[in-house]
Backbone as XML, in Angstrom:
<?xml version="1.0"?>
<chain id="A" units="angstrom">
  <residue number="1" name="MET">
    <atom name="N" x="0.459" y="-53.460" z="-25.990"/>
    <atom name="CA" x="-0.320" y="-53.257" z="-24.792"/>
    <atom name="C" x="0.321" y="-52.185" z="-23.906"/>
  </residue>
  <residue number="2" name="LEU">
    <atom name="N" x="1.624" y="-52.294" z="-23.728"/>
    <atom name="CA" x="2.341" y="-51.316" z="-22.920"/>
    <atom name="C" x="2.312" y="-49.948" z="-23.582"/>
  </residue>
  <residue number="3" name="ASP">
    <atom name="N" x="2.409" y="-49.920" z="-24.910"/>
    <atom name="CA" x="2.364" y="-48.652" z="-25.635"/>
    <atom name="C" x="1.037" y="-47.933" z="-25.419"/>
  </residue>
  <residue number="4" name="LYS">
    <atom name="N" x="-0.065" y="-48.701" z="-25.399"/>
    <atom name="CA" x="-1.376" y="-48.100" z="-25.182"/>
    <atom name="C" x="-1.466" y="-47.498" z="-23.783"/>
  </residue>
  <residue number="5" name="ARG">
    <atom name="N" x="-0.913" y="-48.179" z="-22.795"/>
    <atom name="CA" x="-0.936" y="-47.667" z="-21.418"/>
    <atom name="C" x="-0.116" y="-46.385" z="-21.300"/>
  </residue>
  <residue number="6" name="VAL">
    <atom name="N" x="1.047" y="-46.393" z="-21.902"/>
    <atom name="CA" x="1.906" y="-45.213" z="-21.856"/>
    <atom name="C" x="1.225" y="-44.052" z="-22.570"/>
  </residue>
  <residue number="7" name="THR">
    <atom name="N" x="0.661" y="-44.301" z="-23.732"/>
    <atom name="CA" x="-0.041" y="-43.259" z="-24.477"/>
    <atom name="C" x="-1.229" y="-42.741" z="-23.679"/>
  </residue>
  <residue number="8" name="SER">
    <atom name="N" x="-1.964" y="-43.634" z="-23.059"/>
    <atom name="CA" x="-3.116" y="-43.243" z="-22.242"/>
    <atom name="C" x="-2.670" y="-42.408" z="-21.041"/>
  </residue>
  <residue number="9" name="ALA">
    <atom name="N" x="-1.585" y="-42.801" z="-20.402"/>
    <atom name="CA" x="-1.068" y="-42.054" z="-19.248"/>
    <atom name="C" x="-0.601" y="-40.663" z="-19.677"/>
  </residue>
  <residue number="10" name="ILE">
    <atom name="N" x="0.030" y="-40.566" z="-20.823"/>
    <atom name="CA" x="0.488" y="-39.272" z="-21.328"/>
    <atom name="C" x="-0.705" y="-38.369" z="-21.630"/>
  </residue>
  <residue number="11" name="GLU">
    <atom name="N" x="-1.737" y="-38.911" z="-22.269"/>
    <atom name="CA" x="-2.933" y="-38.128" z="-22.579"/>
    <atom name="C" x="-3.624" y="-37.663" z="-21.296"/>
  </residue>
  <residue number="12" name="GLU">
    <atom name="N" x="-3.727" y="-38.561" z="-20.332"/>
    <atom name="CA" x="-4.367" y="-38.214" z="-19.056"/>
    <atom name="C" x="-3.566" y="-37.134" z="-18.323"/>
  </residue>
  <residue number="13" name="THR">
    <atom name="N" x="-2.254" y="-37.247" z="-18.354"/>
    <atom name="CA" x="-1.397" y="-36.243" z="-17.724"/>
    <atom name="C" x="-1.563" y="-34.891" z="-18.414"/>
  </residue>
  <residue number="14" name="SER">
    <atom name="N" x="-1.659" y="-34.899" z="-19.718"/>
    <atom name="CA" x="-1.846" y="-33.662" z="-20.469"/>
    <atom name="C" x="-3.182" y="-33.004" z="-20.123"/>
  </residue>
  <residue number="15" name="ILE">
    <atom name="N" x="-4.234" y="-33.799" z="-20.011"/>
    <atom name="CA" x="-5.557" y="-33.273" z="-19.652"/>
    <atom name="C" x="-5.522" y="-32.680" z="-18.248"/>
  </residue>
  <residue number="16" name="LEU">
    <atom name="N" x="-4.898" y="-33.392" z="-17.309"/>
    <atom name="CA" x="-4.804" y="-32.894" z="-15.931"/>
    <atom name="C" x="-3.960" y="-31.619" z="-15.857"/>
  </residue>
  <residue number="17" name="THR">
    <atom name="N" x="-2.887" y="-31.570" z="-16.623"/>
    <atom name="CA" x="-2.036" y="-30.377" z="-16.641"/>
    <atom name="C" x="-2.813" y="-29.170" z="-17.158"/>
  </residue>
  <residue number="18" name="ASN">
    <atom name="N" x="-3.588" y="-29.363" z="-18.204"/>
    <atom name="CA" x="-4.408" y="-28.269" z="-18.735"/>
    <atom name="C" x="-5.447" y="-27.818" z="-17.715"/>
  </residue>
  <residue number="19" name="ALA">
    <atom name="N" x="-6.057" y="-28.762" z="-17.011"/>
    <atom name="CA" x="-7.053" y="-28.418" z="-15.995"/>
    <atom name="C" x="-6.413" y="-27.618" z="-14.862"/>
  </residue>
  <residue number="20" name="VAL">
    <atom name="N" x="-5.215" y="-28.006" z="-14.449"/>
    <atom name="CA" x="-4.507" y="-27.285" z="-13.388"/>
    <atom name="C" x="-4.146" y="-25.878" z="-13.864"/>
  </residue>
  <residue number="21" name="ASP">
    <atom name="N" x="-3.701" y="-25.749" z="-15.105"/>
    <atom name="CA" x="-3.371" y="-24.428" z="-15.652"/>
    <atom name="C" x="-4.586" y="-23.501" z="-15.644"/>
  </residue>
  <residue number="22" name="VAL">
    <atom name="N" x="-5.738" y="-24.024" z="-16.044"/>
    <atom name="CA" x="-6.964" y="-23.224" z="-16.043"/>
    <atom name="C" x="-7.314" y="-22.805" z="-14.624"/>
  </residue>
  <residue number="23" name="ARG">
    <atom name="N" x="-7.180" y="-23.736" z="-13.696"/>
    <atom name="CA" x="-7.499" y="-23.446" z="-12.289"/>
    <atom name="C" x="-6.556" y="-22.378" z="-11.721"/>
  </residue>
  <residue number="24" name="VAL">
    <atom name="N" x="-5.269" y="-22.481" z="-12.020"/>
    <atom name="CA" x="-4.282" y="-21.502" z="-11.542"/>
    <atom name="C" x="-4.588" y="-20.124" z="-12.127"/>
  </residue>
  <residue number="25" name="ASP">
    <atom name="N" x="-4.940" y="-20.066" z="-13.401"/>
    <atom name="CA" x="-5.295" y="-18.779" z="-14.013"/>
    <atom name="C" x="-6.504" y="-18.159" z="-13.317"/>
  </residue>
  <residue number="26" name="GLY">
    <atom name="N" x="-7.492" y="-18.978" z="-12.970"/>
    <atom name="CA" x="-8.670" y="-18.481" z="-12.260"/>
    <atom name="C" x="-8.329" y="-17.962" z="-10.879"/>
  </residue>
  <residue number="27" name="VAL">
    <atom name="N" x="-7.487" y="-18.678" z="-10.172"/>
    <atom name="CA" x="-7.075" y="-18.245" z="-8.833"/>
    <atom name="C" x="-6.263" y="-16.956" z="-8.925"/>
  </residue>
  <residue number="28" name="GLN">
    <atom name="N" x="-5.384" y="-16.843" z="-9.905"/>
    <atom name="CA" x="-4.593" y="-15.623" z="-10.070"/>
    <atom name="C" x="-5.490" y="-14.433" z="-10.363"/>
  </residue>
  <residue number="29" name="ALA">
    <atom name="N" x="-6.527" y="-14.629" z="-11.163"/>
    <atom name="CA" x="-7.474" y="-13.543" z="-11.451"/>
    <atom name="C" x="-8.184" y="-13.103" z="-10.171"/>
  </residue>
  <residue number="30" name="GLN">
    <atom name="N" x="-8.539" y="-14.056" z="-9.314"/>
    <atom name="CA" x="-9.188" y="-13.718" z="-8.044"/>
    <atom name="C" x="-8.235" y="-12.959" z="-7.126"/>
  </residue>
  <residue number="31" name="VAL">
    <atom name="N" x="-6.984" y="-13.371" z="-7.081"/>
    <atom name="CA" x="-5.990" y="-12.684" z="-6.250"/>
    <atom name="C" x="-5.792" y="-11.253" z="-6.747"/>
  </residue>
  <residue number="32" name="ASP">
    <atom name="N" x="-5.705" y="-11.069" z="-8.051"/>
    <atom name="CA" x="-5.555" y="-9.722" z="-8.615"/>
    <atom name="C" x="-6.746" y="-8.843" z="-8.253"/>
  </residue>
  <residue number="33" name="LEU">
    <atom name="N" x="-7.949" y="-9.402" z="-8.348"/>
    <atom name="CA" x="-9.153" y="-8.652" z="-8.001"/>
    <atom name="C" x="-9.148" y="-8.277" z="-6.523"/>
  </residue>
  <residue number="34" name="LEU">
    <atom name="N" x="-8.808" y="-9.214" z="-5.661"/>
    <atom name="CA" x="-8.756" y="-8.931" z="-4.225"/>
    <atom name="C" x="-7.721" y="-7.861" z="-3.907"/>
  </residue>
  <residue number="35" name="ASN">
    <atom name="N" x="-6.585" y="-7.906" z="-4.561"/>
    <atom name="CA" x="-5.558" y="-6.885" z="-4.331"/>
    <atom name="C" x="-6.052" y="-5.504" z="-4.739"/>
  </residue>
  <residue number="36" name="ARG">
    <atom name="N" x="-6.806" y="-5.427" z="-5.837"/>
    <atom name="CA" x="-7.356" y="-4.135" z="-6.246"/>
    <atom name="C" x="-8.408" y="-3.654" z="-5.258"/>
  </residue>
  <residue number="37" name="VAL">
    <atom name="N" x="-9.256" y="-4.552" z="-4.776"/>
    <atom name="CA" x="-10.313" y="-4.170" z="-3.839"/>
    <atom name="C" x="-9.718" y="-3.702" z="-2.523"/>
  </residue>
  <residue number="38" name="VAL">
    <atom name="N" x="-8.737" y="-4.416" z="-2.035"/>
    <atom name="CA" x="-8.118" y="-4.078" z="-0.759"/>
    <atom name="C" x="-7.196" y="-2.878" z="-0.920"/>
  </residue>
  <residue number="39" name="GLY">
    <atom name="N" x="-6.759" y="-2.605" z="-2.125"/>
    <atom name="CA" x="-5.877" y="-1.468" z="-2.357"/>
    <atom name="C" x="-4.437" y="-1.757" z="-2.003"/>
  </residue>
  <residue number="40" name="ARG">
    <atom name="N" x="-4.052" y="-2.994" z="-2.051"/>
    <atom name="CA" x="-2.697" y="-3.376" z="-1.681"/>
    <atom name="C" x="-1.830" y="-3.490" z="-2.922"/>
  </residue>
  <residue number="41" name="ASP">
    <atom name="N" x="-1.711" y="-2.420" z="-3.656"/>
    <atom name="CA" x="-0.794" y="-2.456" z="-4.773"/>
    <atom name="C" x="0.561" y="-1.942" z="-4.310"/>
  </residue>
  <residue number="42" name="GLU">
    <atom name="N" x="1.502" y="-1.823" z="-5.209"/>
    <atom name="CA" x="2.864" y="-1.472" z="-4.813"/>
    <atom name="C" x="3.005" y="-0.029" z="-4.364"/>
  </residue>
  <residue number="43" name="ASP">
    <atom name="N" x="2.008" y="0.823" z="-4.649"/>
    <atom name="CA" x="2.082" y="2.217" z="-4.231"/>
    <atom name="C" x="1.747" y="2.412" z="-2.767"/>
  </residue>
  <residue number="44" name="HIS">
    <atom name="N" x="1.119" y="1.439" z="-2.163"/>
    <atom name="CA" x="0.700" y="1.568" z="-0.771"/>
    <atom name="C" x="1.507" y="0.629" z="0.112"/>
  </residue>
  <residue number="45" name="ALA">
    <atom name="N" x="2.084" y="1.195" z="1.128"/>
    <atom name="CA" x="2.821" y="0.375" z="2.084"/>
    <atom name="C" x="1.846" y="-0.255" z="3.056"/>
  </residue>
  <residue number="46" name="PRO">
    <atom name="N" x="2.132" y="-1.446" z="3.528"/>
    <atom name="CA" x="1.252" y="-2.056" z="4.512"/>
    <atom name="C" x="1.244" y="-1.261" z="5.808"/>
  </residue>
  <residue number="47" name="MET">
    <atom name="N" x="0.102" y="-1.206" z="6.434"/>
    <atom name="CA" x="-0.038" y="-0.474" z="7.685"/>
    <atom name="C" x="0.600" y="-1.282" z="8.816"/>
  </residue>
  <residue number="48" name="SER">
    <atom name="N" x="1.176" y="-0.581" z="9.769"/>
    <atom name="CA" x="1.759" y="-1.257" z="10.917"/>
    <atom name="C" x="1.035" y="-0.805" z="12.169"/>
  </residue>
  <residue number="49" name="ASN">
    <atom name="N" x="1.313" y="-1.470" z="13.261"/>
    <atom name="CA" x="0.677" y="-1.140" z="14.531"/>
    <atom name="C" x="1.501" y="-0.159" z="15.350"/>
  </residue>
  <residue number="50" name="VAL">
    <atom name="N" x="2.487" y="0.473" z="14.746"/>
    <atom name="CA" x="3.341" y="1.421" z="15.446"/>
    <atom name="C" x="2.574" y="2.719" z="15.638"/>
  </residue>
  <residue number="51" name="LYS">
    <atom name="N" x="2.575" y="3.242" z="16.871"/>
    <atom name="CA" x="1.909" y="4.516" z="17.148"/>
    <atom name="C" x="2.875" y="5.641" z="16.796"/>
  </residue>
  <residue number="52" name="VAL">
    <atom name="N" x="2.456" y="6.491" z="15.885"/>
    <atom name="CA" x="3.282" y="7.600" z="15.420"/>
    <atom name="C" x="2.947" y="8.828" z="16.261"/>
  </residue>
  <residue number="53" name="PRO">
    <atom name="N" x="3.940" y="9.423" z="16.932"/>
    <atom name="CA" x="3.648" y="10.621" z="17.738"/>
    <atom name="C" x="3.256" y="11.796" z="16.844"/>
  </residue>
  <residue number="54" name="ASN">
    <atom name="N" x="2.316" y="12.584" z="17.327"/>
    <atom name="CA" x="1.866" y="13.758" z="16.573"/>
    <atom name="C" x="2.945" y="14.835" z="16.589"/>
  </residue>
  <residue number="55" name="PRO">
    <atom name="N" x="3.088" y="15.561" z="15.474"/>
    <atom name="CA" x="4.067" y="16.656" z="15.451"/>
    <atom name="C" x="3.605" y="17.822" z="16.317"/>
  </residue>
  <residue number="56" name="LYS">
    <atom name="N" x="4.566" y="18.646" z="16.732"/>
    <atom name="CA" x="4.233" y="19.831" z="17.531"/>
    <atom name="C" x="3.598" y="20.878" z="16.624"/>
  </residue>
  <residue number="57" name="PRO">
    <atom name="N" x="2.602" y="21.606" z="17.126"/>
    <atom name="CA" x="1.951" y="22.642" z="16.316"/>
    <atom name="C" x="2.897" y="23.807" z="16.017"/>
  </residue>
  <residue number="58" name="PHE">
    <atom name="N" x="2.586" y="24.534" z="14.953"/>
    <atom name="CA" x="3.365" y="25.704" z="14.569"/>
    <atom name="C" x="2.495" y="26.935" z="14.762"/>
  </residue>
  <residue number="59" name="GLY">
    <atom name="N" x="3.020" y="27.915" z="15.513"/>
    <atom name="CA" x="2.254" y="29.110" z="15.839"/>
    <atom name="C" x="2.626" y="30.336" z="15.042"/>
  </residue>
  <residue number="60" name="GLY">
    <atom name="N" x="3.463" y="30.216" z="14.043"/>
    <atom name="CA" x="3.790" y="31.352" z="13.189"/>
    <atom name="C" x="5.000" y="32.135" z="13.638"/>
  </residue>
  <residue number="61" name="ALA">
    <atom name="N" x="5.880" y="31.522" z="14.411"/>
    <atom name="CA" x="7.095" y="32.214" z="14.846"/>
    <atom name="C" x="7.875" y="32.685" z="13.628"/>
  </residue>
  <residue number="62" name="ARG">
    <atom name="N" x="8.490" y="33.859" z="13.746"/>
    <atom name="CA" x="9.230" y="34.429" z="12.616"/>
    <atom name="C" x="10.676" y="33.941" z="12.605"/>
  </residue>
  <residue number="63" name="SER">
    <atom name="N" x="10.815" y="32.671" z="12.830"/>
    <atom name="CA" x="12.134" y="32.057" z="12.824"/>
    <atom name="C" x="12.165" y="31.011" z="11.710"/>
  </residue>
  <residue number="64" name="ALA">
    <atom name="N" x="13.111" y="31.190" z="10.800"/>
    <atom name="CA" x="13.235" y="30.234" z="9.703"/>
    <atom name="C" x="13.535" y="28.844" z="10.237"/>
  </residue>
  <residue number="65" name="LYS">
    <atom name="N" x="14.299" y="28.790" z="11.316"/>
    <atom name="CA" x="14.662" y="27.502" z="11.912"/>
    <atom name="C" x="13.422" y="26.774" z="12.429"/>
  </residue>
  <residue number="66" name="GLU">
    <atom name="N" x="12.524" y="27.504" z="13.108"/>
    <atom name="CA" x="11.309" y="26.879" z="13.630"/>
    <atom name="C" x="10.405" y="26.399" z="12.495"/>
  </residue>
  <residue number="67" name="LEU">
    <atom name="N" x="10.307" y="27.191" z="11.441"/>
    <atom name="CA" x="9.495" y="26.787" z="10.291"/>
    <atom name="C" x="10.090" y="25.555" z="9.622"/>
  </residue>
  <residue number="68" name="GLU">
    <atom name="N" x="11.408" y="25.547" z="9.422"/>
    <atom name="CA" x="12.066" y="24.382" z="8.830"/>
    <atom name="C" x="11.861" y="23.146" z="9.689"/>
  </residue>
  <residue number="69" name="ASN">
    <atom name="N" x="11.985" y="23.289" z="11.008"/>
    <atom name="CA" x="11.769" y="22.157" z="11.910"/>
    <atom name="C" x="10.335" y="21.644" z="11.819"/>
  </residue>
  <residue number="70" name="PHE">
    <atom name="N" x="9.375" y="22.565" z="11.761"/>
    <atom name="CA" x="7.971" y="22.168" z="11.646"/>
    <atom name="C" x="7.735" y="21.381" z="10.356"/>
  </residue>
  <residue number="71" name="LEU">
    <atom name="N" x="8.227" y="21.911" z="9.242"/>
    <atom name="CA" x="8.036" y="21.239" z="7.955"/>
    <atom name="C" x="8.735" y="19.880" z="7.925"/>
  </residue>
  <residue number="72" name="TRP">
    <atom name="N" x="9.922" y="19.816" z="8.500"/>
    <atom name="CA" x="10.650" y="18.547" z="8.574"/>
    <atom name="C" x="9.864" y="17.535" z="9.411"/>
  </residue>
  <residue number="73" name="ASN">
    <atom name="N" x="9.370" y="17.967" z="10.572"/>
    <atom name="CA" x="8.597" y="17.072" z="11.441"/>
    <atom name="C" x="7.322" y="16.586" z="10.755"/>
  </residue>
  <residue number="74" name="MET">
    <atom name="N" x="6.672" y="17.467" z="9.997"/>
    <atom name="CA" x="5.462" y="17.064" z="9.280"/>
    <atom name="C" x="5.798" y="16.019" z="8.217"/>
  </residue>
  <residue number="75" name="GLU">
    <atom name="N" x="6.889" y="16.231" z="7.482"/>
    <atom name="CA" x="7.265" y="15.274" z="6.439"/>
    <atom name="C" x="7.588" y="13.905" z="7.038"/>
  </residue>
  <residue number="76" name="ILE">
    <atom name="N" x="8.314" y="13.882" z="8.141"/>
    <atom name="CA" x="8.617" y="12.616" z="8.817"/>
    <atom name="C" x="7.328" y="11.959" z="9.303"/>
  </residue>
  <residue number="77" name="TYR">
    <atom name="N" x="6.423" y="12.763" z="9.838"/>
    <atom name="CA" x="5.128" y="12.249" z="10.293"/>
    <atom name="C" x="4.367" y="11.612" z="9.127"/>
  </residue>
  <residue number="78" name="PHE">
    <atom name="N" x="4.323" y="12.291" z="7.987"/>
    <atom name="CA" x="3.612" y="11.764" z="6.824"/>
    <atom name="C" x="4.208" y="10.441" z="6.352"/>
  </residue>
  <residue number="79" name="GLN">
    <atom name="N" x="5.527" y="10.371" z="6.318"/>
    <atom name="CA" x="6.183" y="9.141" z="5.870"/>
    <atom name="C" x="5.917" y="7.994" z="6.835"/>
  </residue>
  <residue number="80" name="THR">
    <atom name="N" x="6.043" y="8.267" z="8.121"/>
    <atom name="CA" x="5.890" y="7.212" z="9.121"/>
    <atom name="C" x="4.448" y="6.738" z="9.222"/>
  </residue>
  <residue number="81" name="ALA">
    <atom name="N" x="3.505" y="7.673" z="9.121"/>
    <atom name="CA" x="2.085" y="7.332" z="9.248"/>
    <atom name="C" x="1.461" y="6.915" z="7.915"/>
  </residue>
  <residue number="82" name="HIS">
    <atom name="N" x="2.250" y="6.918" z="6.829"/>
    <atom name="CA" x="1.773" y="6.531" z="5.495"/>
    <atom name="C" x="0.565" y="7.366" z="5.073"/>
  </residue>
  <residue number="83" name="ILE">
    <atom name="N" x="0.701" y="8.686" z="5.187"/>
    <atom name="CA" x="-0.369" y="9.617" z="4.824"/>
    <atom name="C" x="-0.347" y="9.822" z="3.307"/>
  </residue>
  <residue number="84" name="PRO">
    <atom name="N" x="-1.481" y="9.655" z="2.627"/>
    <atom name="CA" x="-1.528" y="9.883" z="1.176"/>
    <atom name="C" x="-1.265" y="11.349" z="0.829"/>
  </residue>
  <residue number="85" name="GLU">
    <atom name="N" x="-0.695" y="11.567" z="-0.330"/>
    <atom name="CA" x="-0.327" y="12.912" z="-0.786"/>
    <atom name="C" x="-1.518" y="13.870" z="-0.756"/>
  </residue>
  <residue number="86" name="ALA">
    <atom name="N" x="-2.686" y="13.392" z="-1.138"/>
    <atom name="CA" x="-3.873" y="14.248" z="-1.229"/>
    <atom name="C" x="-4.336" y="14.771" z="0.126"/>
  </residue>
  <residue number="87" name="GLU">
    <atom name="N" x="-3.930" y="14.146" z="1.218"/>
    <atom name="CA" x="-4.394" y="14.549" z="2.548"/>
    <atom name="C" x="-3.385" y="15.394" z="3.320"/>
  </residue>
  <residue number="88" name="LYS">
    <atom name="N" x="-2.202" y="15.603" z="2.779"/>
    <atom name="CA" x="-1.135" y="16.275" z="3.525"/>
    <atom name="C" x="-1.465" y="17.721" z="3.882"/>
  </residue>
  <residue number="89" name="VAL">
    <atom name="N" x="-2.048" y="18.476" z="2.969"/>
    <atom name="CA" x="-2.336" y="19.887" z="3.243"/>
    <atom name="C" x="-3.388" y="20.016" z="4.334"/>
  </residue>
  <residue number="90" name="SER">
    <atom name="N" x="-4.460" y="19.240" z="4.242"/>
    <atom name="CA" x="-5.512" y="19.353" z="5.256"/>
    <atom name="C" x="-5.020" y="18.893" z="6.625"/>
  </residue>
  <residue number="91" name="ILE">
    <atom name="N" x="-4.166" y="17.893" z="6.672"/>
    <atom name="CA" x="-3.626" y="17.440" z="7.959"/>
    <atom name="C" x="-2.665" y="18.480" z="8.520"/>
  </residue>
  <residue number="92" name="THR">
    <atom name="N" x="-1.843" y="19.082" z="7.666"/>
    <atom name="CA" x="-0.911" y="20.112" z="8.130"/>
    <atom name="C" x="-1.667" y="21.281" z="8.741"/>
  </residue>
  <residue number="93" name="SER">
    <atom name="N" x="-2.796" y="21.659" z="8.159"/>
    <atom name="CA" x="-3.561" y="22.797" z="8.689"/>
    <atom name="C" x="-4.068" y="22.539" z="10.103"/>
  </residue>
  <residue number="94" name="ILE">
    <atom name="N" x="-4.218" y="21.296" z="10.485"/>
    <atom name="CA" x="-4.634" y="20.961" z="11.854"/>
    <atom name="C" x="-3.560" y="21.385" z="12.853"/>
  </residue>
  <residue number="95" name="TYR">
    <atom name="N" x="-2.307" y="21.337" z="12.443"/>
    <atom name="CA" x="-1.189" y="21.633" z="13.341"/>
    <atom name="C" x="-0.746" y="23.098" z="13.285"/>
  </residue>
  <residue number="96" name="LEU">
    <atom name="N" x="-1.513" y="23.934" z="12.626"/>
    <atom name="CA" x="-1.259" y="25.373" z="12.637"/>
    <atom name="C" x="-2.135" y="25.995" z="13.716"/>
  </residue>
  <residue number="97" name="ILE">
    <atom name="N" x="-1.526" y="26.842" z="14.560"/>
    <atom name="CA" x="-2.292" y="27.455" z="15.655"/>
    <atom name="C" x="-2.163" y="28.973" z="15.605"/>
  </residue>
  <residue number="98" name="GLY">
    <atom name="N" x="-3.068" y="29.634" z="16.272"/>
    <atom name="CA" x="-3.022" y="31.093" z="16.359"/>
    <atom name="C" x="-3.352" y="31.753" z="15.037"/>
  </residue>
  <residue number="99" name="ASP">
    <atom name="N" x="-2.672" y="32.872" z="14.770"/>
    <atom name="CA" x="-2.926" y="33.663" z="13.567"/>
    <atom name="C" x="-2.514" y="32.944" z="12.283"/>
  </residue>
  <residue number="100" name="VAL">
    <atom name="N" x="-1.702" y="31.932" z="12.389"/>
    <atom name="CA" x="-1.231" y="31.210" z="11.202"/>
    <atom name="C" x="-2.402" y="30.542" z="10.493"/>
  </residue>
  <residue number="101" name="LYS">
    <atom name="N" x="-3.414" y="30.147" z="11.246"/>
    <atom name="CA" x="-4.560" y="29.465" z="10.656"/>
    <atom name="C" x="-5.415" y="30.376" z="9.798"/>
  </residue>
  <residue number="102" name="LEU">
    <atom name="N" x="-5.326" y="31.660" z="10.001"/>
    <atom name="CA" x="-6.161" y="32.591" z="9.241"/>
    <atom name="C" x="-5.703" y="32.621" z="7.853"/>
  </residue>
</chain>
C-alpha cells in the first residue's frame, strides 16, 4: 500500500516537473521575443535620464588643436548619448558652421 502511494507521488511529481519545464520554456521564448522587439540586446546600452550637453560647433579654424578638440568632444558626446554608429556623420554635420558645411 505504501509502495503504491510512493510510486504515485513520484509519477505525479514527474508529471508536474515536466509541465513546469514546458511552461518555463514558453516564458523564456516570450522574454526572448520581447527583448528583440524592444531592441534590448547586449549591443545597446540602456538609456538613462542624464542630460548630455551639446558639443560646441566647429567653424573650420585652421588649428589642428581645435579640430582635435572638436572630434574628441563629438566622440565623448556620442558615447554618453548612446548614438548609433550609423547616425554619427549626420549628427556631426549639424555641429559644423560657416564654410565648413559646404
